[in-house]
BAVEX-141793 format. One record per residue (C-alpha): y, x, z; residue in one letter. Coordinates in steps of 0.02 Angstrom, whole numbers, padded with zeros to 5 digits, always signed. Layout:
YXZA/...
//
This chain:
-00002+00010-00002M/+00190+00069-00064K/+00341+00014+00059I/+00503+00015-00059A/+00680+00008+00059I/+00836-00013-00035H/+00954+00114+00004Q/+01124+00163-00064N/+01259+00224+00071H/+01371+00235-00092D/+01386+00046-00103V/+01404+00010+00081F/+01342+00105+00234N/+01357+00036+00425H/+01255+00073+00560S/+01179-00093+00566T/+01094-00087+00411S/+00891-00106+00435W/+00853+00025+00309D/+00841+00167+00423N/+00715+00061+00547E/+00614+00026+00432W/+00610+00212+00379I/+00578+00261+00543S/+00445+00136+00580Y/+00353+00186+00427C/+00351+00371+00476I/+00279+00319+00635K/+00146+00224+00567N/+00104+00327+00428K/+00143+00187+00316I/+00182+00249+00124E/+00357+00226+00079Y/+00497+00265-00037S/+00661+00257-00040V/+00741+00154-00185V/+00915+00115-00268N/+00899-00060-00306C/+01056-00018-00437F/+00962+00069-00542D/+00944+00015-00710N/+00757+00030-00738D/+00720-00050-00542I/+00588-00167-00591L/+00498-00027-00689K/+00500+00075-00552I/+00464-00084-00419L/+00295-00104-00534K/+00236+00076-00442N/+00273-00034-00258F/+00176-00183-00159D/+00310-00224-00071V/+00519-00205-00080L/+00636-00228+00058L/+00838-00230+00058W/+00930-00278+00199H/+01109-00349+00089F/+01287-00361+00167N/+01387-00506+00162N/+01523-00390+00151Y/+01454-00292+00005S/+01531-00373-00163L/+01395-00274-00241Q/+01261-00339-00157E/+01301-00512-00136M/+01325-00515-00322Q/+01159-00457-00373Y/+01047-00405-00226A/+00960-00602-00244R/+00961-00590-00407S/+00837-00414-00409I/+00760-00478-00259L/+00678-00624-00344Y/+00671-00520-00499S/+00537-00390-00422A/+00452-00561-00331S/+00391-00629-00512E/+00335-00459-00551I/+00199-00457-00395G/+00309-00393-00245L/+00325-00471-00059R/+00525-00444-00057V/+00629-00477+00101F/+00715-00577+00123P/+00631-00691-00012D/+00693-00834-00101F/+00702-00944+00048N/+00760-00828+00156T/+00915-00796+00088S/+00987-00905-00070W/+01105-00963+00064H/+01164-00840+00130F/+01334-00808+00188D/+01381-01002+00110D/+01404-01102+00240K/+01418-01273+00130V/+01254-01226+00064A/+01176-01188+00224E/+01249-01384+00286T/+01162-01436+00122L/+01007-01391+00166L/+00992-01418+00351L/+01063-01596+00335K/+00896-01620+00205S/+00792-01603+00342I/+00903-01675+00454E/+00910-01535+00568A/+01035-01559+00710P/+01200-01511+00657I/+01379-01577+00697P/+01470-01688+00572K/+01522-01579+00396T/+01623-01615+00248W/+01668-01538+00111T/+01802-01588-00012F/+01847-01503-00193F/+02005-01575-00227T/+02171-01581-00121Y/+02184-01757-00146S/+02022-01822-00058S/+02065-01690+00085A/+02228-01760+00098I/+02184-01949+00134E/+02035-01877+00230F/+02179-01791+00341F/+02254-01932+00335K/+02153-02088+00355N/+01969-02019+00450R/+02007-01888+00525C/+01990-01875+00714N/+02056-01729+00768F/+02030-01572+00822P/+01903-01514+00690V/+01860-01352+00638V/+01909-01274+00481V/+01815-01128+00392K/+01798-01013+00249L/+01606-01042+00150K/+01584-00838+00191C/+01634-00729+00331G/+01575-00704+00508S/+01622-00650+00670G/+01717-00816+00680S/+01832-00736+00559N/+01942-00873+00466N/+01866-00985+00592V/+02007-01121+00636K/+02060-01265+00735L/+02183-01405+00674L/+02249-01513+00800N/+02347-01628+00700N/+02386-01676+00502E/+02542-01589+00463N/+02411-01423+00501Q/+02290-01489+00402A/+02407-01514+00264K/+02462-01342+00255L/+02301-01278+00273Y/+02243-01405+00121A/+02406-01341+00017K/+02327-01159+00043K/+02151-01167+00004M/+02205-01248-00160F/+02332-01168-00215R/+02338-00983-00152N/+02194-00985-00055G/+02131-00859+00084L/+02069-00683+00090K/+01887-00673+00180S/+01906-00510+00261S/+01917-00496+00430P/+02059-00455+00525S/+02095-00276+00591L/+02228-00353+00741L/+02112-00516+00774F/+01958-00381+00796K/+02033-00259+00924V/+02090-00401+01007K/+01942-00487+01015S/+01863-00301+01087N/+01994-00285+01199I/+01996-00436+01286Q/+01792-00460+01293S/+01779-00275+01356S/+01729-00299+01538K/+01723-00122+01577N/+01777+00073+01495W/+01605+00107+01449S/+01583-00053+01348T/+01753-00020+01281L/+01728+00158+01236I/+01579+00104+01160R/+01647+00017+01043R/+01787+00121+00987F/+01642+00231+00905Y/+01580+00103+00814R/+01762+00093+00724I/+01675+00175+00581P/+01576+00035+00546D/+01747-00075+00557F/+01830-00003+00430I/+01694+00016+00303E/+01664-00173+00323T/+01874-00197+00281F/+01858-00063+00168R/+01756-00188+00067N/+01771-00348+00105A/+01942-00328+00026N/+01853-00325-00147K/+01812-00496-00148F/+01919-00631-00224S/+02010-00762-00102K/+01931-00916-00060E/+02006-01059-00155K/+01994-01235-00197G/+01890-01327-00064Y/+01887-01361+00126V/+01755-01355+00227Y/+01752-01440+00394I/+01659-01459+00542Q/+01679-01580+00691E/+01746-01491+00834F/+01584-01486+00948I/+01660-01466+01170P/+01528-01333+01261N/+01495-01259+01404N/+01602-01088+01337G/+01477-01016+01258Y/+01360-01015+01097D/+01157-00940+01052L/+01124-00841+00933K/+00927-00895+00910V/+00814-00779+00830V/+00644-00819+00737V/+00558-00711+00653V/+00350-00759+00622G/+00275-00819+00792E/+00424-00732+00904K/+00588-00787+00960L/+00717-00708+01041S/+00908-00763+01079F/+01080-00711+01170L/+01219-00795+01237A/+01404-00753+01188R/+01542-00815+01273E/+01686-00911+01219V/+01843-00798+01192R/+01986-00815+01325K/+02096-00952+01276G/+02003-00947+01133D/+01880-01075+01069F/+01771-00961+00967R/+01628-00843+01054A/+01538-00778+00896S/+01626-00568+00874G/+01690-00581+01022G/+01561-00440+01102G/+01570-00554+01272S/+01348-00555+01299I/+01238-00610+01416N/+01043-00637+01417Y/+01038-00791+01565N/+00853-00871+01488K/+00921-01035+01592E/+01063-01055+01453Y/+00881-01051+01306L/+00804-01228+01331T/+00642-01289+01283E/+00710-01408+01148E/+00809-01265+01083I/+00645-01147+01046R/+00559-01302+00960K/+00703-01342+00866I/+00715-01160+00800S/+00534-01149+00802F/+00490-01301+00662E/+00646-01259+00571L/+00592-01097+00501S/+00419-01146+00469E/+00481-01316+00388K/+00574-01203+00271L/+00495-01050+00257G/+00610-00926+00337F/+00536-00732+00370Q/+00688-00726+00467S/+00827-00828+00525M/+00974-00827+00653G/+01030-00996+00707Y/+01192-01007+00809D/+01192-01145+00931F/+01309-01235+01043V/+01266-01365+01154I/+01362-01514+01161D/+01455-01574+01314K/+01470-01765+01263R/+01282-01783+01278D/+01193-01610+01294N/+01132-01586+01151C/+01112-01427+01047P/+01200-01400+00888K/+01163-01271+00740I/+01326-01225+00687V/+01282-01093+00556E/+01124-00960+00504I/+01106-00806+00445S/+00948-00692+00392Y/+01024-00569+00452G/+01088-00495+00630F/+01111-00371+00767S/+00916-00326+00800F/+00976-00198+00929T/+01083-00332+01032A/+00914-00448+01030Q/+00819-00317+01070M/+00900-00275+01245E/+00829-00467+01298L/+00689-00352+01340G/+00565-00467+01273G/+00521-00624+01171H/+00454-00820+01187W/+00289-00848+01063D/+00266-01006+00998K/+00178-01085+01133E/+00331-01059+01243G/+00248-00913+01349I/+00370-00770+01391W/+00313-00579+01319R/+00361-00436+01404E/+00331-00363+01241E/+00477-00255+01148S/+00553-00384+00992F/+00613-00276+00846N/+00667-00378+00713A/+00661-00265+00554P/+00505-00200+00620D/+00402-00366+00646E/+00479-00425+00463I/+00391-00256+00390L/+00226-00295+00499K/+00218-00477+00435N/+00267-00412+00254L/+00089-00265+00259I/-00023-00419+00353E/+00004-00543+00213K/-00013-00408+00072N/-00186-00353+00160I/-00233-00543+00154K/-00198-00553-00004K/-00280-00419-00073G/-00441-00478+00019E/-00406-00638-00050A/
//
């Protein structure tokens, strides 16, 4: 069995990328692998010599967002097992697509509306909207460009912007710095974040290559919550989580960096929903962002993403299995993904 791992740091280079983790796993377990560049013109010819292709493509890399899914799907058509596969990645970093997918199977999500004309958005804000509401760009992460609209005037200004000049999806340096300072509880945390400045610069440099988002308005109902959200991760038959506290004086949690691992937050219901959705939709890996609605104490999924910080999830110190049993075993998502692909490839060969 031969593993191909995409790596091209000239296109995008970030410390949270999973490629180095996969390489380490292959070396440690004496698995034959090669680093490939999936942007090579002869990539499909090269990949015919492999059984598995791994590519952790990033939402802030223009080239990867434009071409990774096409290359991965084409690789699967010539017989490779790939990660992420079509079911796992077709909706990645597209909140409109995520919402449609989750609505199609009646998953627990907030009420959402998407308008593709200025007049339809204005009519909604004027006659049918219960403020406040949350507006988001369909792409982006870390609470970037997530805004709370409190009244019709704010909503009209936002709609004008989205149907005229549009908004950049790139992260805000000022927003990120302010958020990290506010959520750093001690000097060691602040220093650790300081060393990740090169990552942010790389993200910012690449994100600025994207065009402005315009021509739509995406709205979610505002969910009053208990001051945190949950990032719940499912890979195969293992589940992990972390809780992210809402920023001080804000309504957003994602990207703030204030994390805890209070297991009381993760209910049996949330674990059941996460496992069932991943199985039903055929996800190889999925991170679910949950909030708990204070009005009825029900969990709601506000976003999903196949990629996430696997190191932050490992700090939980274990995982749950599908039977709801807690296991004191490290949960390393990239390693689990590779192990699952190898196992499926072996079963395929035995069939």
